[in-house]
SEMI-776734 format. One record per atom (N, C-alpha, C, CB): z, y, x; residue in one letter. Coordinates in steps of 0.05 Angstrom, whole numbers, padded with zeros to 5 digits, always signed. Atoms other than C-alpha are relative to their C-alpha. Glycine has a CB too. Layout:
ZYXA/...
This chain:
+00006-00020-00021M/+00776-00317+00938M/+00023+00020+00001M/-00027+00014-00004M/-00022-00018-00003Q/+00832-00274+00966Q/-00010+00029+00003Q/+00018-00008+00024Q/+00006-00028-00003V/+00829-00198+00959V/+00026+00014+00005V/-00014+00012-00025V/-00024-00014-00007P/+00879-00145+00982P/+00017+00005-00025P/-00006+00026+00013P/-00019-00007+00021N/+00941-00133+00939N/-00002+00030-00005N/+00029-00008+00007N/+00005-00028+00006T/+00928-00067+00903T/+00024+00017+00005T/-00010+00003-00028T/-00024-00016-00003S/+01000-00045+00909S/+00002+00012+00028S/+00025-00016-00006S/-00001-00010-00028S/+00990-00036+00984S/-00017+00024+00003S/-00008-00022+00019S/+00017-00023-00002Y/+00939+00018+00970Y/+00011+00025-00014Y/-00027-00006-00011Y/-00013-00023+00012G/+00988+00064+00934G/-00009+00006-00028G/-00005+00023+00017G/+00008-00005+00028Y/+00958+00056+00864Y/+00025-00003-00018Y/-00022-00020-00008Y/-00022+00000+00019T/+01005+00067+00806T/-00009-00012-00027T/+00012+00027-00004T/+00006+00011+00026F/+01008+00033+00739F/-00005+00022-00021F/+00022-00019-00010F/+00005-00017+00023C/+00977+00070+00681C/+00011-00014-00025C/-00031+00006-00004C/-00011+00015+00022Q/+01003+00015+00636Q/+00019-00021+00010Q/-00023-00014-00017Q/-00020+00019-00009S/+01065-00027+00644S/-00007-00028-00010S/+00027+00007-00010S/+00005+00028+00008D/+01058-00103+00644D/+00019-00008-00023D/+00004-00018+00024D/-00019+00007+00021K/+01116-00102+00595K/-00013+00002-00028K/+00025+00018+00001K/+00014-00003+00025T/+01068-00081+00540T/-00028-00012+00004T/-00001+00030-00010T/+00025+00013-00006K/+01013-00132+00550K/-00021+00005-00021K/+00004-00030+00005K/+00022-00002+00018T/+00946-00117+00519T/-00018-00025+00004T/-00017+00026+00004T/+00015+00025-00002V/+00913-00184+00505V/-00027+00004-00013V/+00015-00024-00013V/+00027-00004+00010L/+00837-00180+00497L/-00007-00022-00019L/-00020+00001+00023L/+00011+00021+00018N/+00804-00216+00439N/-00028+00008-00007N/+00017-00003-00026N/+00029-00004+00004T/+00732-00222+00417T/-00006+00019-00023T/-00013-00027-00006T/+00005-00017+00023E/+00741-00180+00354E/+00003+00030+00006E/+00019-00008-00022E/-00007-00028-00006E/+00763-00115+00388E/-00011+00009+00027E/+00030+00004-00002E/+00005-00013-00026S/+00743-00067+00443S/+00021+00022+00003S/-00029+00011+00002S/-00021-00020-00005Y/+00790-00017+00475Y/-00013+00022+00016Y/+00024-00013+00016Y/+00009-00024-00014E/+00774+00054+00498E/+00024+00014+00012E/-00016+00019-00018E/-00023-00013-00013K/+00820+00087+00549K/-00009+00021+00019K/+00017-00021+00014K/+00003-00019-00022S/+00825+00147+00595S/+00015-00010+00024S/+00010+00028-00008S/-00012+00010-00024L/+00840+00131+00667L/-00001+00022+00022L/-00013-00026+00010L/+00000-00020-00022P/+00862+00183+00720P/-00007-00014+00026P/+00027+00014+00002P/+00006+00011-00026G/+00839+00174+00791G/+00025-00011+00014G/-00012+00022+00018G/-00022+00012-00015G/+00883+00129+00833G/+00019-00017-00017G/+00015+00020+00013G/-00017+00016+00017E/+00912+00091+00774E/-00016-00024-00011E/+00011+00016-00024E/+00014+00023+00012F/+00897+00025+00739F/+00014-00010-00025F/-00002-00022+00021F/-00010+00013+00025D/+00906-00011+00673D/-00002-00030+00004D/-00016+00009-00025D/+00001+00029+00000S/+00920-00085+00662S/-00005-00010-00028S/+00026-00012+00011S/+00005+00014+00025F/+00892-00129+00607F/+00002-00030+00005F/-00029+00008-00011F/-00005+00028-00003Y/+00902-00202+00593Y/-00020-00015-00018Y/+00029-00008-00007Y/+00018+00017+00016I/+00857-00258+00567I/+00009-00029+00002I/-00029+00003+00009I/-00007+00029+00001N/+00876-00329+00546N/-00025-00016+00000N/+00017-00006-00025N/+00022+00019-00001L/+00828-00384+00565L/+00010-00028-00001L/-00018+00005+00025L/-00006+00028+00000Q/+00832-00457+00548Q/-00014-00014+00023Q/-00009-00014-00027Q/+00013+00015-00021K/+00811-00511+00597K/-00030-00001-00006K/+00012-00028+00003K/+00029+00001+00002S/+00735-00508+00610S/-00011+00022-00017S/-00009-00027-00011S/+00011-00023+00014E/+00727-00441+00574E/-00012+00019+00021E/+00022+00014-00017E/+00014-00019-00016F/+00681-00388+00601F/+00000+00027-00014F/-00029-00009+00006F/-00001-00026+00012A/+00686-00313+00589A/-00015+00021+00016A/+00029+00010-00005A/+00013-00023-00012I/+00645-00251+00603I/+00014+00025-00010I/-00031+00001-00006I/-00013-00025+00008I/+00683-00185+00603I/-00015+00023+00011I/+00030+00000+00010I/+00014-00024-00008E/+00649-00118+00605E/+00018+00025-00001E/-00025+00005-00018E/-00013-00026+00000V/+00679-00051+00625V/-00022+00021+00002V/+00021+00003+00024V/+00021-00020+00001L/+00633+00006+00606L/+00012+00026+00011L/-00012+00004-00028L/-00010-00024-00013Q/+00645+00065+00653Q/-00012+00025-00013Q/-00005+00000+00030Q/+00010-00025+00012E/+00640+00134+00620E/+00013+00024+00015E/+00007+00001-00030E/-00011-00022-00016G/+00655+00184+00675G/+00021-00008+00019G/+00010+00021-00018G/-00020+00010-00020V/+00700+00141+00719V/-00011-00025+00013V/+00028-00005-00013V/+00009+00024-00015D/+00681+00092+00774D/+00024-00018+00003D/-00012+00008+00028D/-00022+00019-00001V/+00724+00030+00768V/-00008-00025+00015V/+00010-00007-00028V/+00003+00027-00011A/+00734-00035+00805A/+00016-00019-00016A/+00008-00001+00031A/-00014+00020+00016L/+00755-00098+00769L/+00010-00023+00019L/-00019-00012-00022L/-00011+00022-00014T/+00800-00152+00797T/+00014-00019-00020T/+00020+00008+00022T/-00013+00019+00018S/+00820-00216+00761S/+00022-00015+00015S/-00021-00020-00011S/-00023+00014-00012Y/+00886-00253+00773Y/+00007-00024-00018Y/+00025+00019+00002Y/-00009+00023+00016D/+00912-00321+00751D/+00028+00005-00010D/-00001-00026+00017D/-00026-00004+00013S/+00978-00331+00714S/+00023+00003+00020S/+00006-00023-00018S/-00019-00004-00021N/+01015-00331+00781N/-00004+00025+00015N/+00000-00024+00019N/+00008-00026-00012N/+00985-00263+00798N/-00014-00003+00027N/+00025+00017+00003N/+00017+00004-00023N/+00941-00292+00852N/-00027+00011-00006N/-00001-00030+00009N/+00027-00011+00005P/+00876-00252+00859P/-00022-00021+00001P/-00006+00022+00020P/+00022+00019+00001I/+00813-00290+00841I/-00025+00012+00011I/-00005-00010-00029I/+00024-00013-00009T/+00755-00243+00849T/+00001+00030-00006T/-00025-00013-00012T/+00002-00028+00005S/+00738-00169+00852S/-00029+00008-00004S/+00012+00017+00023S/+00027-00009+00006V/+00677-00132+00825V/-00001+00031+00001V/-00009-00010-00028V/+00005-00029+00000D/+00651-00062+00840D/-00029+00004+00006D/+00018+00016+00022D/+00029-00003-00002S/+00578-00048+00827S/-00008+00027+00012S/-00013-00004-00027S/+00010-00024-00013T/+00535+00007+00856T/-00008+00022-00020T/-00024-00006+00017T/+00010-00018+00021N/+00524+00043+00789N/+00017+00025-00004N/-00001-00014-00026N/-00015-00024+00001G/+00576+00097+00802G/+00019+00002-00023G/-00019+00024-00001G/-00020-00004+00021D/+00617+00126+00745D/-00011-00002-00028D/+00012+00027+00003D/+00011+00006+00026F/+00570+00108+00688F/-00013-00027+00001F/-00021+00022-00009F/+00013+00026+00001G/+00546+00040+00665G/+00021-00022+00001G/-00019-00003+00022G/-00018+00023+00003P/+00575-00030+00660P/+00010-00012+00026P/-00013-00021-00016P/-00010+00019-00020E/+00619-00071+00706E/+00005-00026-00015E/+00027+00011+00015E/-00002+00026+00014I/+00616-00145+00688I/+00016-00019+00018I/-00028-00011-00007I/-00014+00020-00015I/+00665-00199+00709I/+00000-00026-00016I/+00029+00009+00006I/+00002+00027+00012Y/+00660-00274+00696Y/+00026-00016+00006Y/-00025-00015+00009Y/-00023+00017-00004L/+00718-00322+00686L/-00007-00028-00009L/+00025+00010-00015L/+00004+00028+00007L/+00715-00398+00686L/+00026-00015+00005L/-00024-00013+00016L/-00027+00012-00002S/+00780-00435+00671S/-00001-00030+00003S/+00016+00008-00024S/-00002+00029-00003D/+00797-00505+00696D/+00026-00011-00013D/-00001-00008+00030D/-00024+00008+00014K/+00862-00506+00656K/+00008+00022-00020K/+00024-00006+00020K/-00011-00021+00017L/+00900-00468+00602L/+00012+00021+00017L/+00021-00012-00020L/-00009-00022-00018E/+00912-00400+00633E/-00001+00027-00014E/-00019+00000+00025E/+00000-00028+00008L/+00931-00329+00618L/-00008+00017+00024L/+00028+00009-00011L/+00010-00016-00022Y/+00889-00285+00664Y/+00007+00029-00004Y/-00030-00004+00003Y/-00003-00029+00001R/+00903-00213+00682R/-00025+00013+00012R/+00026+00009+00015R/+00023-00014-00010L/+00846-00165+00691L/+00008+00029+00006L/-00024+00000-00020L/-00008-00027-00008E/+00859-00101+00730E/-00025+00018+00001E/+00014-00001+00028E/+00021-00020+00000V/+00815-00040+00717V/+00010+00023+00016V/-00008+00008-00030V/-00011-00019-00019K/+00826+00006+00776K/-00020+00023+00006K/+00007-00013+00026K/+00017-00022-00006S/+00797+00076+00785S/-00002+00003+00030S/+00012+00026-00012S/+00005-00005-00028T/+00765+00088+00853T/-00004+00030+00005T/-00024-00016+00010T/+00004-00029-00002E/+00762+00163+00840E/+00023+00014+00014E/-00005+00013-00028E/-00023-00015-00011N/+00804+00217+00873N/+00019+00009-00023N/-00010+00025+00015N/-00020-00004+00021P/+00868+00237+00836P/-00005+00022-00020P/+00026+00006+00013P/+00005-00022+00019N/+00841+00300+00804N/-00022-00005-00020N/-00006+00026+00016N/+00022+00007+00019K/+00786+00264+00765K/+00009-00021-00019K/-00025-00009+00015K/-00006+00020+00021T/+00798+00229+00699T/-00025-00005-00016T/+00023+00011-00019T/+00023+00007+00016G/+00746+00191+00660G/+00008-00021-00020G/-00023-00011+00018G/-00005+00020+00021K/+00740+00142+00602K/-00015-00026+00006K/-00008+00011-00027K/+00014+00025-00002Y/+00720+00070+00598Y/+00006-00016-00026Y/+00008-00017+00025Y/-00004+00019+00022K/+00712+00016+00544K/+00000-00028+00011K/-00022+00004-00022K/-00002+00027-00009I/+00731-00056+00554I/-00003-00019-00024I/+00026-00006+00016I/+00003+00019+00022R/+00710-00116+00512R/-00008-00027+00012R/-00022+00010-00020R/+00009+00027-00007I/+00698-00191+00515I/-00028-00002-00012I/+00019-00022-00012I/+00027+00004+00009V/+00623-00200+00511V/-00005-00027-00011V/-00020+00006+00024V/+00005+00028+00008E/+00626-00275+00505E/+00024-00017+00009E/-00026-00011+00012E/-00021+00018-00006K/+00680-00328+00503K/-00006-00027-00013K/+00029+00010-00009K/+00010+00025+00011R/+00660-00401+00495R/+00006-00023+00019R/-00030+00001-00005R/-00001+00024-00017I/+00661-00472+00522I/-00020+00003+00023I/-00004-00026-00016I/+00018-00004-00022S/+00630-00471+00591S/-00024-00018-00001S/+00016-00004+00027S/+00025+00016-00003K/+00560-00496+00606K/-00004-00005+00030K/-00025+00015-00013K/+00004+00007-00029P/+00537-00529+00671P/-00012+00024+00016P/-00019-00023+00002P/+00013-00022-00015E/+00495-00468+00689E/+00018+00024+00005E/-00024+00010-00016E/-00018-00022-00005D/+00555-00421+00686D/+00010+00001+00029D/+00024-00002-00019D/-00010+00001-00027I/+00575-00444+00755I/-00017+00018+00019I/-00001-00029+00011I/+00017-00018-00017Y/+00516-00404+00784Y/+00009+00029-00002Y/-00029-00003-00009Y/-00011-00027+00003L/+00546-00340+00755L/+00025+00003+00016L/+00005+00006-00030L/-00025-00001-00015I/+00613-00356+00786I/-00006+00001+00030I/+00018-00024-00007I/+00007+00001-00028K/+00582-00373+00853K/-00013+00027+00009K/-00020-00023+00006K/+00013-00026-00006A/+00539-00309+00851A/+00021+00022+00002A/-00021+00007-00021A/-00021-00020+00001Q/+00599-00267+00833Q/+00018-00002+00025Q/+00017-00002-00025Q/-00018+00003-00023E/+00643-00296+00888E/-00014+00008+00026E/+00009-00029+00002E/+00014-00008-00024A/+00590-00288+00942A/-00005+00030+00001A/-00027-00014+00002A/+00003-00029+00002F/+00576-00217+00918F/+00025+00015+00008F/-00009+00008-00028F/-00026-00012-00006S/+00650-00200+00922S/+00006-00003+00030S/+00022-00013-00016S/-00004+00004-00028N/+00654-00230+00992N/-00018+00019+00016N/-00005-00029+00008N/+00018-00019-00013G/+00594-00188+01012G/+00010+00028-00001G/-00028-00001-00013G/-00011-00027+00003Y/+00627-00125+00985Y/+00023+00004+00020Y/+00011+00004-00029Y/-00023-00003-00018R/+00690-00138+01026R/-00010+00001+00029R/+00019-00024-00003R/+00010+00000-00027A/+00651-00154+01090A/-00014+00027+00006A/-00020-00023+00004A/+00015-00025-00005R/+00606-00092+01082R/+00019+00023+00005R/-00017+00006-00025R/-00019-00023-00003H/+00667-00046+01077H/+00018-00003+00025H/+00017+00002-00024H/-00014+00001-00026E/+00696-00072+01142E/-00014+00016+00021E/+00003-00030+00009E/+00014-00021-00016D/+00642-00029+01174D/-00002-00006+00030D/+00012+00026-00004D/+00006+00007-00028S/+00625-00066+01238S/-00026-00016+00001S/+00024-00016+00013S/+00025+00015-00001P/+00560-00097+01263P/+00003-00030-00009P/-00012+00001+00027P/-00004+00028+00007E/+00590-00167+01256E/+00005-00003-00030E/+00024-00011+00016E/-00006+00003+00028S/+00617-00155+01186S/-00025+00006-00017S/+00022+00020-00008S/+00024-00005+00015L/+00550-00126+01163L/-00019-00025+00000L/-00015+00024+00013L/+00016+00024-00001K/+00514-00189+01186K/+00012-00021-00018K/-00001-00011+00029K/-00013+00019+00019L/+00566-00230+01148L/-00005+00008-00029L/+00031+00000+00005L/+00006-00010+00027A/+00555-00186+01087A/-00028-00008-00008A/+00003+00031-00002A/+00027+00008+00005I/+00480-00200+01092I/-00001-00029-00008I/-00018+00006+00024I/-00001+00029+00006S/+00494-00275+01092S/+00011-00004-00028S/+00017-00015+00020S/-00012+00003+00027Y/+00539-00269+01030Y/-00019+00011-00021Y/+00026+00015-00001Y/+00018-00012+00020Y/+00489-00224+00993Y/-00024-00018-00004Y/-00009+00027+00008Y/+00022+00019+00004K/+00433-00274+01006K/+00008-00024-00017K/-00011-00009+00027K/-00011+00021+00016E/+00476-00329+00978E/+00003+00008-00029E/+00027-00010+00011E/-00004-00010+00027S/+00493-00286+00918S/-00027+00003-00014S/+00014+00027+00001S/+00027-00004+00011L/+00419-00268+00908L/-00012-00026-00011L/-00018+00012+00021L/+00011+00026+00009N/+00398-00341+00904N/+00012-00009-00027N/+00005-00021+00022N/-00013+00008+00024N/+00449-00354+00850N/-00006+00018-00024N/+00030-00002+00004N/+00008-00018+00021W/+00432-00292+00810W/-00027-00007-00011W/+00000+00030+00009W/+00028+00008+00008V/+00359-00314+00810V/+00001-00025-00018V/-00017-00005+00025V/-00002+00025+00016I/+00378-00384+00785I/+00012+00006-00027I/+00018-00020+00015I/-00013-00007+00025A/+00423-00353+00732A/-00016+00020-00017A/+00027+00012+00005A/+00018-00019+00014R/+00366-00305+00711R/+00014+00026-00007R/-00011-00013-00025R/-00014-00025+00004Q/+00409-00243+00719Q/-00015+00022+00016Q/+00030-00002+00010Q/+00017-00019-00014S/+00355-00192+00737S/+00014+00026+00009S/-00023+00007-00018S/-00014-00025-00010P/+00400-00129+00740P/+00016-00005+00025P/+00018+00011-00022P/-00016+00006-00023K/+00447-00163+00789K/-00018-00008+00024K/+00020-00022-00006K/+00020+00007-00021E/+00387-00191+00828E/-00010+00026+00013E/-00024-00016-00012E/+00010-00025-00010A/+00360-00120+00835A/+00022+00014+00017A/-00009+00019-00022A/-00022-00013-00015E/+00428-00093+00857E/+00005-00013+00027E/+00026+00000-00017E/-00004+00015-00025T/+00436-00148+00909T/-00023+00005+00020T/+00004-00030-00006T/+00023-00007-00017L/+00366-00135+00936L/+00004+00028+00013L/-00026+00000-00016L/-00006-00026-00011Y/+00386-00062+00944Y/+00021-00001+00022Y/+00009+00019-00023Y/-00022+00001-00019L/+00450-00079+00980L/-00009-00014+00026L/+00024-00015-00012L/+00012+00011-00024L/+00411-00124+01028L/-00016+00020+00016L/-00018-00024-00007L/+00014-00021-00014G/+00366-00066+01043G/+00019+00020+00013G/-00018+00015-00020G/-00020-00019-00011F/+00427-00021+01053F/+00012-00011+00025F/+00022+00004-00021F/-00013+00012-00024C/+00459-00070+01102C/-00020-00001+00023C/+00010-00028-00006C/+00020+00000-00022Y/+00394-00079+01142Y/-00005+00028+00011Y/-00026-00013-00010Y/+00003-00027-00010N/+00387-00004+01145N/+00023+00008+00018N/-00002+00020-00024N/-00023-00006-00017E/+00457+00001+01173E/-00001-00013+00027E/+00026-00008-00015E/+00003+00014-00025T/+00441-00050+01226T/-00025+00008+00015T/+00001-00031-00005T/+00025-00011-00012K/+00377-00012+01242K/-00023-00020+00001K/+00006+00010+00028K/+00022+00018+00002E/+00333-00070+01223E/-00018+00010-00023E/+00010-00030-00007E/+00013-00016+00020Y/+00286-00023+01187Y/-00022-00014-00016Y/-00011+00025+00012Y/+00021+00014+00014F/+00229-00069+01170F/+00012-00019-00021F/-00018-00016+00019F/-00014+00017+00020E/+00277-00118+01136E/+00011+00017-00022E/+00023-00016+00014E/-00011-00019+00020A/+00310-00059+01101A/-00022+00008-00020A/+00012+00025+00013A/+00023-00008+00016K/+00242-00036+01076K/-00008-00022-00019K/-00024+00009+00017K/+00008+00023+00017K/+00226-00106+01050K/+00018-00003-00024K/-00001-00025+00017K/-00019+00005+00022Y/+00289-00113+01009Y/+00002+00024-00019Y/+00028-00006+00011Y/+00001-00024+00017F/+00289-00041+00984F/-00024+00000-00018F/+00001+00026+00017F/+00025+00000+00016S/+00217-00049+00961S/+00002-00020-00022S/-00024-00006+00018S/-00003+00020+00021K/+00233-00113+00923K/+00019+00010-00021K/+00011-00026+00013K/-00019-00011+00019A/+00293-00079+00891A/-00013+00021-00018A/+00024+00012+00015A/+00012-00021+00015L/+00252-00019+00870L/-00020-00011-00021L/-00015+00019+00018L/+00019+00013+00019D/+00198-00063+00838D/+00015-00010-00024D/-00016-00023+00014D/-00016+00012+00022L/+00251-00098+00796L/+00013+00022-00016L/+00020-00020+00011L/-00014-00022+00015Q/+00288-00033+00778Q/-00020+00014-00017Q/+00013+00019+00020Q/+00020-00013+00017L/+00223-00003+00753L/-00006-00017-00025L/-00026+00005+00016L/+00004+00018+00023K/+00212-00064+00709K/+00023+00002-00020K/-00004-00029+00009K/-00024-00001+00017L/+00283-00058+00683L/+00006+00028-00011L/+00024-00009+00016L/-00004-00028+00008N/+00277+00018+00674N/+00028+00009+00006N/-00007+00004-00030N/-00027-00006-00009D/+00342+00026+00713D/+00001+00024+00019D/+00013-00025+00013D/+00001-00024-00016S/+00344+00098+00737S/+00024+00003+00018S/-00003+00024-00018S/-00024-00003-00016R/+00415+00095+00763R/-00001-00016+00025R/+00025-00007-00016R/+00003+00016-00024E/+00399+00040+00812E/-00025+00009+00015E/-00002-00030-00007E/+00025-00008-00012K/+00328+00065+00825K/+00004+00024+00019K/-00020+00008-00021K/-00004-00024-00017V/+00353+00132+00853V/+00012-00008+00027V/+00019+00020-00014V/-00012+00008-00025L/+00395+00096+00906L/-00021-00014+00018L/+00023-00019-00005L/+00021+00015-00015T/+00336+00051+00926T/-00021+00019+00012T/-00013-00021-00017T/+00020-00020-00010E/+00287+00110+00932E/+00013+00015+00023E/-00008+00019-00023E/-00014-00014-00022F/+00339+00146+00974F/+00001-00017+00025F/+00030+00006-00009F/-00001+00018-00023G/+00346+00085+01019G/-00028-00003+00013G/+00009-00027-00009G/+00028+00002-00011L/+00270+00078+01026L/-00007+00025+00015L/-00020-00006-00022L/+00006-00025-00014G/+00265+00151+01044G/+00012+00001+00028G/+00011+00024-00016G/-00013+00001-00026Q/+00315+00142+01100Q/-00013-00020+00019Q/+00030-00007-00003Q/+00012+00021-00017V/+00282+00078+01125V/-00027+00010+00011V/-00004-00026-00017V/+00026-00009-00009Y/+00212+00109+01128Y/+00002+00021+00021Y/-00017+00010-00024Y/-00004-00021-00020I/+00238+00169+01166I/+00009-00013+00026I/+00021+00020-00010I/-00008+00014-00024S/+00272+00122+01215S/-00023-00015+00013S/+00022-00021-00007S/+00024+00013-00011L/+00205+00086+01223L/-00022+00020+00008L/-00012-00019-00021L/+00017-00022-00009K/+00174+00154+01241K/-00023+00007-00020K/-00012-00006+00027K/+00019-00007+00021D/+00135+00158+01175D/+00013+00021-00017D/-00010-00025-00016D/-00015-00021+00013K/+00164+00225+01155K/-00013+00008-00027K/+00003+00024+00018K/+00014-00008+00025K/+00111+00239+01102K/+00009-00019-00023K/-00030-00001+00004K/-00007+00019+00021Q/+00125+00175+01063Q/+00030+00002-00005Q/-00007-00029+00009Q/-00029-00002+00004G/+00200+00183+01075G/+00007+00024-00017G/+00013+00003+00027G/-00006-00024+00016S/+00201+00254+01047S/-00008-00003-00029S/-00013+00025+00012S/+00009+00004+00027E/+00162+00232+00986E/+00020-00017-00016E/-00028-00015-00001E/-00021+00016+00013Y/+00215+00179+00970Y/+00025+00017-00005Y/+00007-00024+00017Y/-00023-00017+00003L/+00270+00230+00981L/-00003+00020-00023L/+00006+00015+00026L/+00005-00019+00022F/+00238+00281+00934F/+00000-00014-00027F/-00027+00015+00005F/+00000+00015+00025S/+00227+00227+00882S/+00029-00007-00008S/-00016-00026+00003S/-00028+00006+00005A/+00300+00206+00889A/+00015+00024-00010A/+00014-00011+00025A/-00013-00024+00008L/+00323+00278+00882L/-00007+00007-00029L/-00009+00024+00018L/+00008-00005+00028K/+00283+00286+00817K/+00015-00019-00019K/-00030-00004-00003K/-00014+00019+00017T/+00314+00222+00789T/+00030+00007-00002T/-00003-00028+00011T/-00029-00007+00000A/+00385+00243+00809A/+00005+00023-00019A/+00009+00007+00028A/-00004-00023+00018K/+00376+00309+00772K/-00003-00009-00030K/-00021+00022+00006K/+00005+00009+00028E/+00348+00273+00710E/+00024-00015-00011E/-00024-00018+00000E/-00023+00016+00010I/+00409+00227+00705I/+00026+00014+00005I/+00000-00028+00013I/-00024-00016-00006N/+00458+00281+00727N/+00020-00014+00019N/+00014+00007-00027N/-00016+00012-00020D/+00483+00242+00786D/+00004+00020+00023D/-00013-00027+00011D/-00003-00022-00018M/+00510+00301+00824M/+00008-00008+00029M/+00021+00019-00011M/-00008+00009-00027K/+00542+00263+00882K/-00024-00010+00015K/+00022-00022-00002K/+00024+00010-00013T/+00478+00227+00898T/-00020+00022+00006T/-00014-00022-00017T/+00017-00023-00005E/+00439+00292+00890E/+00008+00015+00025E/+00001+00019-00025E/-00009-00014-00024S/+00482+00325+00943S/-00006-00016+00025S/+00031+00006-00002S/+00007+00016-00023N/+00472+00266+00990N/-00029+00001+00007N/+00008-00029-00006N/+00029-00001-00005I/+00397+00268+00981I/-00007+00028+00012I/-00016-00005-00026I/+00006-00027-00011L/+00396+00344+00993L/+00008+00002+00029L/+00015+00021-00017L/-00009+00000-00028T/+00435+00333+01057T/-00021-00014+00018T/+00027-00014+00003T/+00021+00014-00015S/+00382+00282+01080S/-00025+00017+00002S/-00006-00027-00013S/+00024-00018-00001L/+00327+00331+01061L/+00005+00023+00019L/-00006+00010-00028L/-00006-00021-00019G/+00363+00384+01101G/-00005-00009+00028G/+00029+00009-00003G/+00005+00011-00027I/+00361+00339+01162I/-00030-00003+00005I/+00014-00028+00003I/+00029+00003-00003Y/+00287+00323+01149Y/-00013+00026+00005Y/-00011-00013-00026Y/+00013-00026-00004H/+00267+00396+01142H/+00006+00012+00028H/+00008+00020-00022H/-00007-00009-00027Y/+00304+00413+01206Y/-00016-00014+00021Y/+00031-00004+00005Y/+00014+00016-00020S/+00269+00357+01243S/-00030+00008+00002S/+00001-00029-00007S/+00028-00009-00001V/+00200+00386+01225V/-00003+00030+00003V/-00014-00009-00026V/+00001-00029-00006G/+00219+00458+01240G/+00001+00018-00024G/-00024+00006+00016G/-00002-00017+00024S/+00227+00482+01168S/+00029+00008-00004S/-00011-00015-00026S/-00029-00006-00001F/+00294+00516+01182F/+00010+00013-00025F/+00005+00017+00024F/-00009-00013+00024L/+00297+00559+01120L/+00003-00021-00022L/-00021+00022-00009L/-00003+00021+00020E/+00284+00499+01075E/+00024-00018+00006E/-00026-00017-00001E/-00023+00016-00008S/+00335+00460+01114S/+00026+00013-00008S/+00001-00005+00031S/-00025-00015+00007S/+00388+00514+01104S/+00004+00000-00031S/-00002+00029+00010S/-00001+00000+00030N/+00371+00518+01029N/+00011-00027-00011N/-00027+00006-00012N/-00009+00026+00009C/+00381+00443+01021C/+00030-00004+00006C/-00016-00022+00014C/-00028+00003-00007F/+00448+00443+01058F/+00017+00017-00019F/+00005+00008+00029F/-00015-00018+00017N/+00472+00503+01017N/+00002-00011-00029N/-00012+00028+00000N/+00000+00012+00027K/+00452+00470+00951K/+00019-00024-00001K/-00028-00008-00008K/-00017+00023-00001A/+00488+00406+00973A/+00030+00009-00001A/-00006-00017+00025A/-00028-00010+00000I/+00552+00445+00988I/+00008+00011-00027I/+00003+00022+00022I/-00005-00011+00027E/+00546+00481+00921E/+00007-00022-00020E/-00024+00017-00009E/-00005+00022+00018I/+00543+00415+00884I/+00027-00013+00006I/-00023-00021+00003I/-00026+00012-00007C/+00602+00386+00923C/+00023+00018-00009C/+00002-00004+00030C/-00020-00019+00010T/+00641+00449+00905T/+00005-00004-00030T/-00007+00029+00007T/-00002+00003+00030Q/+00625+00439+00831Q/+00015-00025-00008Q/-00028-00001-00012Q/-00013+00025+00008I/+00649+00367+00831I/+00026-00005+00015I/-00019-00023+00006I/-00026+00002-00014G/+00710+00380+00875G/+00000-00020+00023G/+00021-00008-00019G/+00002+00019-00022D/+00685+00338+00934D/+00004+00014+00026D/-00028-00015-00001D/-00006-00014-00024D/+00720+00371+00992D/-00009-00016+00025D/+00030+00006+00002D/+00008+00017-00023E/+00706+00312+01038E/-00030+00002+00004E/+00008-00029-00005E/+00029-00003-00002G/+00632+00317+01022G/-00008+00026+00013G/-00013-00003-00027G/+00006-00026-00011I/+00632+00391+01039I/+00004+00000+00030I/+00018+00022-00012I/-00005+00001-00029Q/+00663+00377+01107Q/-00021-00017+00014Q/+00028-00012+00005Q/+00020+00016-00012E/+00613+00322+01121E/-00026+00015+00004E/-00005-00026-00016E/+00025-00016-00002I/+00555+00369+01106I/+00002+00021+00022I/-00006+00014-00027I/-00004-00020-00021R/+00584+00423+01151R/-00001-00013+00028R/+00026+00015-00004R/+00001+00014-00026D/+00594+00372+01207D/-00029-00007+00007D/+00018-00025-00002D/+00029+00007-00005T/+00521+00350+01199T/-00015+00024+00010T/-00013-00011-00026T/+00014-00025-00007M/+00497+00422+01203M/+00008+00008+00029M/+00007+00023-00019M/-00010-00007-00027K/+00540+00434+01265K/-00012-00018+00021K/+00031-00002+00001K/+00012+00019-00019S/+00513+00371+01298S/-00029+00007+00005S/+00003-00028-00012S/+00028-00007-00004L/+00441+00393+01286L/-00003+00025+00017L/-00013+00004-00027L/+00002-00025-00015L/+00453+00462+01314L/+00008-00003+00029L/+00018+00021-00013L/-00008+00005-00028S/+00487+00434+01376S/-00019-00018+00014S/+00028-00011+00000S/+00020+00017-00012G/+00429+00387+01388G/+00009-00029+00003G/-00008+00011+00026G/-00010+00027-00001N/+00470+00323+01379N/-00014-00018-00020N/+00030-00001-00004N/
């Protein structure tokens, strides 16, 4: 699967390829990564070998891209778990190959965080490993289509995510199954197919509760809140938004907290609670100021201006 060349996005090397760090199963590596930069690691695989590599995010949101020995991109991975939690990438080799793995920060330049990288498993491949590879590839294609941000690309993303979901289920990867269910809900919400969005968000939430996954649960509750409000069930919608806000505070997800407060500001304004609406918007701006999110501040102010102008 082809992905864009990262050099065209203005990212700079945090580590030169001249000093190759080759991953092995006995060691893990911990590194700091400034926003807008990336590190490269290498892994040797024999023919028919399979590897699982984990990057544990600790205050930095990263995307992973694997490359073959000719520097051709294979696949890209960027989960919805933000700047904490694991990113997992799978490799299946059909020949002796030295792969490069790029760990790229998606943060703004003034934010630096840490991550740990390790090989979780490296072994002779099994027949069932192909489902992980197929799920990963379809998921990556869905990610690319979703970010093209057009009605046609969203429908394409839905198709890819459904393909990915089927393979995650076969491979018994419940966390990725839950994440893909959430993304299907997200895409259907974007296309204004609210009943479909509600169906997939609800399935995702059921699985996230079983997995005790608060970081994914907060996004799904947020999505359900927006969907129910769009379906004119403002009471149920506000309950989901308040539950999501509580979860965001518990896990210290400040960016999501500010987004939920903005939605609550819109909700309170729609029901005539103007003081509550103003308080929510002001709290959201305060959080964005704390985390240095100037773009978020401007979006909130634009939302407030739009409401006041009646648009």
